[in-house]
N, C-alpha and C positions, 0 to 999 in steps of 0.2 A: 416097093414101100408105098403105103397109101398116102394120099395128100393129108390125112389126119395125122399120120405119124411124122410126116416132114414138118407139119406145123407145130407138134409138140417138141420135135428136136430142135427147131429154130428157138422156141419160147425157153427151152432149157438152156439153149446157148446164151441168149440174151440174159437170162438171170444169172448166168456164170459170169458173163463179162461186165455186167453193171457196177459190182464192187471195184473191179480193176480200174473201170473209168473214172469212179468217183475218187479213187484213192490217188489216180493220176491227176484229176483237176486240183485236187487239194495241195498236192505237191507243187503243181505250177503256181498255185496262188501263193504258196510260201515263198518260192523263188521270187516271184515278181514284186512281192510286196517290199518297198524300201525300208531300210533301217531308220528309226526315229531320228530326226536331226537333233544335235546337242542344243541345249538351252542357250538361247542368245545371251551375251554378256550385258549385265546391267548397265545402263547408262549412267554417266556422271553424275552424281547426286543422289542415286539409288542405292549406295552403300549403307551397312548396318548403322543404324542410328541416324540416318539422313544426312551424315555429313559427305560432302563430295570426295569422291576418290582422287588420289594424287594422279595428275597427268604425267604420262611418261616424259622423261627429259629429253631434249634434243640429242641428236647424237654428237657425242664428244662432251657434253655438259655435264657437271657432277650432278648426282641425284639430289632431290630438295632436302632430305633429311641430312645429307652432308653439309649442305650449306647452312641448314638450320644449326647443326652441331658446331660450325665453325664460328657462326655469330655468337652462339652462347658461350664459346671459350673466350671469344674478344671481350664479351661483356664481363665475364668472370674476372679476367686479368684487370679490366678497367675498375672494377669493383674492390679489388685487393689493393689497387694503387690509391684509391679513393680512401678507404680505410687507414691505410697508412698515413695519407696526408692529414686525416682528421685527428688521428692519434698524435701526430707531431703538434698539431695546431693546439690541442688540448693540454700537452705537456708544455707548451710555452705559455699558454694562458696560466696554467698553475704556477709556473715559475714567475710570471708577472705579479701573479696574486701574493705570492710569497714575499716578494721584494717589497711589494706595497704594505704588506703586514709589518715587515721588519722596520720599513721607514716610519710607519705609523707608531710602531712601539718605541722607535727611537725619538719621535717627536713628543710622545706622551711621556716617557720615562727619564729621557736624558736631557732633551733640549726644551722641554715645556715647562721645567720647573722654574718658576722665577719667585716661588712663594718666599724662599729664603734669601733670595738675591744672590744665589751661589753662581759662581762663574768658573770657566775652565779657560786656561790660555795654554795651547799647546803649540811648541816651536821645535823645529829640526835644525841640527847644528852638524856640519860635517867636518870630523877632525882626523880623517883618514889620511894616510901619507900618499905620495905621488903615484905609487904603484897600484893604487886601487882607484877605479872610476866608477863613481856611482850612476847607475843606468835606470834603476827602478825603485820606487819608494812608495809603500801602500801603508795606511795607518786605519785602524778600526777602533771604535768605542763601544764596549759591550758587544762585540761581534758584528756591528755595523760599520761598514767602510765609511769613513769622513773625509778621506783624502787620498789621492793616487796620482802619481807623477813618473814620466818615464822619458827617457831618452831627451831630445831638445838640449837646452842649455843646463841640464839637471846637475851635470858634473861640474859645471863652472859656479853653481851655488854653494857658497859656505853655509848659508843660513836661509831658511823660509819657514814662513807661517804654515800652520796645519789647522788649528781650529781657535777661535776666540768667541765665546758665546755663553749664554746660560746653560745650566746644567742642574739637574735634580740633586738635592742633598742626598748622600748616602755612598754606597760602595759601587765603584766602576773599574773596568780593566780597560787598559790600553795596549792594543796589540800593534806591533810594527814588524814590517818585512822588508828588508833592502837586498838589492841585487847589485853586486859590484863585477866590474871586469877587470883582468889584469891590464896595467897600462905600462909595460917595462920598454926600456930602450937599450939600444946597444947589446950588451951580453945578456940583459934581462929581457930582451924582446920575446923569449918564449911565453912571458907572463900574459901576452895578449890572446892567448888561447885558452885562458883559465876563466871560469865564472865563479863567483862566491856568492851564496845565499845565506844570509844570516837573519833569523827571526828571535823575538823576544817579546815578552809581555810584562806589564807592571800594573798591580792593583791598588788604587788610591782611595781615599775617602774625602768626598767633596762636603765640607762643613756648611752650615747655613750662615749666610751673611759673609762668607769668605770666597776669596779667589784662590783657585789651585793653579799655579804656574808650572808646566812640565816642560823641559827642555830635552828632546830626545837626541842623543848624541851618538853619532857613529865613529868609532875610534879603534886604534889597534892596539891589542892587549898583547902581553907577552914581551920577549925580548929577542935578540937575534938568534937565540936556538929555538924559538918557538916556529912550529911549521906554518908555512904561507897560509894553508887553509884554515888554520886556527886562530889567526890574527884578527879578522873582522868581528868587531863586538858591538853591543849596544848599551849605552848607559841612559838611565833616566835621572834627571836631576830635577827634584821636586821642591818647589816654594810655596808655602801656604800663607796668605795675607789675609789679615782681617780687615772688614771695612774701617777706613779712617786711621789705620794703622801705617806708619811708615816703614817699620821694621817687618822683618820676614822670618818666620822659623823654616829653615832650609834641611832638607833631606836629600840623600843621593843614594841611588841603587845602581850597581854595576851588574851586567849580566855577560 
């Protein structure tokens, strides 16, 4: 083979091996090129909206959101208790307001009327037997309490005053509530376990320039065959006197 043929042969081999060499170089470049690194985590304060991201809690410590939830629950319970307290205070204020209103009404319509110089004198008298011991007594005029007594020496008082003062001319209602306890001895000692409640009311008219005297009497009604619970009763004994008169028109009502 001539040198010219050998040169052509080498050139042809070189041309054939060139694509193979280029492919090998490209493959080597692909293998050597490292994969792109993952994006670095955004530093604190770079979260969406500019708000700092929550820092991880120390080992064993509850997450920040759990602590927040617990605090919110505590605040909620406190608010519930506070609202309940405010409700009780408002109800108490309303009761006080109603009481003041009743007292003002009493002052204006019952006790404040001095135009006709009318007066009311109310007295209590105890005519119950020894088997009944008076422990409570309450008196109201036109729905407003004017006197209340309990325990103490009440059982030893045979009489006591309830009210003595000016009153508006016109119709009024006196309400009475008495509570007795059994006071038996010996074979009647079982009476000590009994309580007797008796209530009654009486409507009267206070005339101008007149004094209305009312004696509220607690007494035993019936006879030996009357049931013990039916014996306590209330009697209203009313005397109406005109100014300057020595006499009296007397009426009595038994309940």
